N, C-alpha and C positions, 0 to 999 in steps of 0.2 A: 858552791855554785859558782863562786867567784872566777875560779882557776878553770870553772868549766866552758865560763865566756870568754876567757881570755884565749883558752885551747880552741874553743870555736873560731874564735876571730881570728888565729894565726892559720888552720887548715884555710878558711874561708879565702884571706887575702893570698897565700899560697895557689890556691887553685884559680881564683882571677887572672894572676899572673902567668902560671901555665896553659890558660885559654889563650893569653894575648900570644902567646910563643906558638901554640900548636897552632894557630890561624896563620901566623905568618909563616910558620912550616907549609903550611898546604897551599899556600899561596906562591908557595917557590923561593922563600926567604930562608936559608939555614942558619941566621947569625944565630938564633938560639940553641940548636943544636948543637953549633960546634965551642957555644958557652956550656954547655949542659944545664939549659934552663928547660929542655922540654922534659922535666920530671915534677912529678911530686912530693920530691924532698924536700922539707920545709927550710931545711939547711941551706939548698941553692938560693933560697927566694927570700930569707927572712931579713929583715933592716930592724937595728939594732931602737932605734927611737919608733918609727912606725908600727911596728912589729908588736914590739915590750912594752917598750915603756909607756908611751902615749896611752894604749890601753890598757896598762896597771893602771895609770893614772885616774883614766876617765871610772874605772870598774870601784875602786877605793874613794871617789867622791861620791859614788851613788848615784851619776847621772844617769838618766834614762838611753840616754844617746851615744853610744859605744860604737867606737868607728876605728880604722887603723890602716896602714898601707905596707907592702914589701915592696923590694927592689924590683924598679922599674925593668920590663926585659927590652934589651937590645933591640931595634928592629931595624932594617936598610929597605927601605922602601923601593932603591932602585933596581930589587929582584922582581917585583912586582911586575905583571902586565900590563895594569894599570894602576901605578903608583898611589891616586887621591882616594880614588874608592878602596883599594887596598888596604889603604891605613885608617880607612874608617872602619872597613869590616874587622880588621884587627883591634882596633878600639873597642868596638861592640863587643864583640868577643869577649871582654872580660865583663861587664856587667851583664849580660846573656848567662855567663857561667856561674853566675848566684843566682839571678832569678830563678834556674836549672835548678841548683842545689834547694833553694827556699821550696819551689814545686815539687821536687823529689821528697823531702821531708813531711810536706801534706799530704803526699800520697802513702807514704809508709807509716804513719801514724795508726792507722786504723787497723793495719797489719800487726805492727807492734802491740798494739791493745789488746788484740784478738790474741796472739802469741804466750803475753804474759800471764793474761787474764787479771785475775785478783793478788797478783805476785806483789810483797812489798814495795818492791823497787820500778812498778808499772808508772808509778807517778814520776819518778825521777828522771826516768828515759823519756816520758812524754813531754817533759817542762825543759830537756834537754833539746829534743827535737823544737818545740816553739821556740827555745831562744836561736838554733839555727835558723829558720825561718826571718824571724825579726832581724837580725844581725844580717843577713845575705842580703834580706831586702833595703836594711837601712846601707850596705855598702853599692848595691845596684841604683840606687836613687840617688845617692850622693856622689859616684861616678858618673852622672849623667849629668849633673851640672856642666852645662857650656863655658865652662872659666877652665885656661889652662891652667895646669897640666892635665885637669880630668878629663875623661875618656870623652866627654859630652863636648868638649870643644873641638873636638874634627867633626861633629857634624856641621859645622859653621867654616872649617877651612876652605870648603871646595868652593865658598861664598865669598871668598877672602882673597882679593887680587894676591899674586905671588910676590911682589913687589913690597909687601907688607908683613909677611909671614918671619922677616926674623926680627920684628919689633912683637910677634907673638911670643918668637920664642925666649926673647928678653923676659917678658911679661910673666911668663910661665914659671921663672923661678920666685917669684911672689906670689904668685896664682892663689896657692894655695892659704896664703895669709890672708888674703883677700877674702876666699871662702870661710875661712874661719872667723872672721869678722861677719860676713852676711852671718853667721850662724848663731851669732852673738846678739844679733837684734831681734827684738820679740817676734814682728809682726814674719819675718823670715820663719823663726823658729816652730811658731804655728803654723803656717802654711807646709813647712816641710814636715812636721808632726800630721798634718792632716792627711799627707801624702804617703807617709808611710802607714798610717792606718788603713785608709782605705785600700790601699795594694796586698796588706796582712789578710784583712776582712775577704778580701776576693779571692785571694789563694786558698781561704779556708772556708769559702763558700764552692770549691769545687767538687764534684762528688765523680770522679771520672776515675777511678780506680782500674780496674779492667783495661780501661784504653792505655793507660800510664805504662802498664804492666808489658803492656805487648809492644810499646814503643821501644820500652826499655831493652826488651830482649833483642827485638831486630837492630834495637843502637850497636850491644856488644858484636853481633853477629856480623856486623856489619864491620867493624872496627878489627875483628879478626879475622877476616875474608880478606881484607884489602892490604893489611901487613902492618897495620899501628899498633897490635897488641904490646911491641918491644917498647916502644915509644911511651906509650899509653901507662904502662905497668911499670915504668923504670924508676927504680928508689935506689939507686945507686949514688954512690956520693961523687 
């Protein structure tokens, strides 16, 4: 199951970065496309430390808090019609993709249980779905922390004078260490775990399977008709 956790995390962080790139592409920036980051191929997104080493060490340590990251997708906001709001949308696309994956798994679980029935592998696959929900909620909430370089910091950027943006950029190089330091503080750990627990409980309380399946059909139908199916399914190196 430890290998399953690491694989789930790798897939989740790759989708997270793909969502950033795809949002930027839709807003007019072709940089992610030129750099071949509009793909779900993990090899394009993996970061050796953040995607493999850190998650593996966390899983081996037995901690209940497993997270990681992939290589950030380069974005040039000069191509956006509205650079500030555009960057905010691009930043939020990552966490929203994680929450969507968690939501997807919650909706798929009843169908999976119905298809597999009393088969011996049912419990394993349902447990994998639970891990997908938990890991993606952790990634979504973690990235919403408003500290650079996390995605949540872009919520504050419109309210910070432009003359201070270079200071924010400098701080972002050490921001992740600051976040890790926060996570080592007991009261912050308690707060973070409560948010995760409440979010996961809320997702599992949802009973809107039929609405979700209709929404998925409309989503993929829309992708097909507006011509993004090639980008969405690009798995080439």
